[in-house]
C-alpha positions as CSV (number, residue, x, y, z in Angstrom):
1,M,137.5,92.2,-20.2
2,A,138.2,94.7,-17.4
3,K,141.6,94.9,-15.9
4,A,142.5,95.8,-12.3
5,L,145.7,96.8,-10.4
6,V,145.8,96.0,-6.6
7,V,148.7,97.8,-5.0
8,Y,149.4,97.2,-1.2
9,A,151.9,98.4,1.4
10,T,152.3,96.3,4.5
11,I,154.4,96.2,7.7
12,T,152.6,93.4,9.4
13,G,151.4,91.4,6.4
14,N,147.7,92.3,7.1
15,N,147.3,94.6,4.0
16,E,148.9,91.9,1.8
17,D,146.1,89.5,3.1
18,V,143.5,92.1,2.2
19,A,145.0,92.7,-1.3
20,D,144.9,88.9,-1.8
21,I,141.2,88.8,-0.9
22,I,140.5,91.7,-3.3
23,T,142.5,90.1,-6.0
24,E,140.7,86.8,-5.5
25,S,137.3,88.5,-5.6
26,F,138.1,90.3,-8.8
27,E,139.2,87.1,-10.5
28,E,136.1,85.4,-9.5
29,Q,134.2,88.1,-11.3
30,G,136.3,87.6,-14.4
31,V,138.5,90.6,-14.0
32,E,142.1,90.3,-15.0
33,V,144.1,91.4,-12.0
34,D,147.8,92.4,-11.3
35,E,148.8,92.6,-7.7
36,T,152.0,94.3,-6.5
37,E,153.7,95.7,-3.5
38,I,153.6,99.5,-3.5
39,T,157.5,100.0,-3.9
40,M,157.4,97.8,-7.0
41,A,154.6,99.8,-8.8
42,D,155.3,102.4,-11.4
43,V,153.1,105.3,-12.5
44,E,152.7,103.7,-15.9
45,D,151.1,100.6,-14.2
46,F,148.1,102.7,-13.3
47,Q,147.5,104.0,-16.9
48,D,146.6,100.7,-18.6
49,V,143.9,99.5,-16.1
50,D,140.2,100.0,-15.5
51,I,140.2,99.6,-11.7
52,C,142.9,100.8,-9.3
53,V,142.8,99.6,-5.6
54,V,145.5,100.9,-3.2
55,C,145.8,99.4,0.3
56,P,148.3,101.6,2.2
57,Y,149.2,100.9,5.7
58,T,148.2,103.3,8.5
59,Y,150.6,102.1,11.2
60,D,151.4,104.7,13.9
61,E,153.4,104.1,17.1
62,G,151.1,106.5,19.0
63,A,152.9,109.6,17.9
């Protein structure tokens, strides 16, 4: 069975919602998934999975 890691960073909560959708979609396909907020992820987490998805935020205050 394939294993995936979905890592997200969010300010508004929108990217967490995106990560949840991606996680649910993988689970529906029979993929074992771990989902975590980016500050809780370690380099080692990425070594033991077949699929890595990172959802970073791109928030900018107009700078």
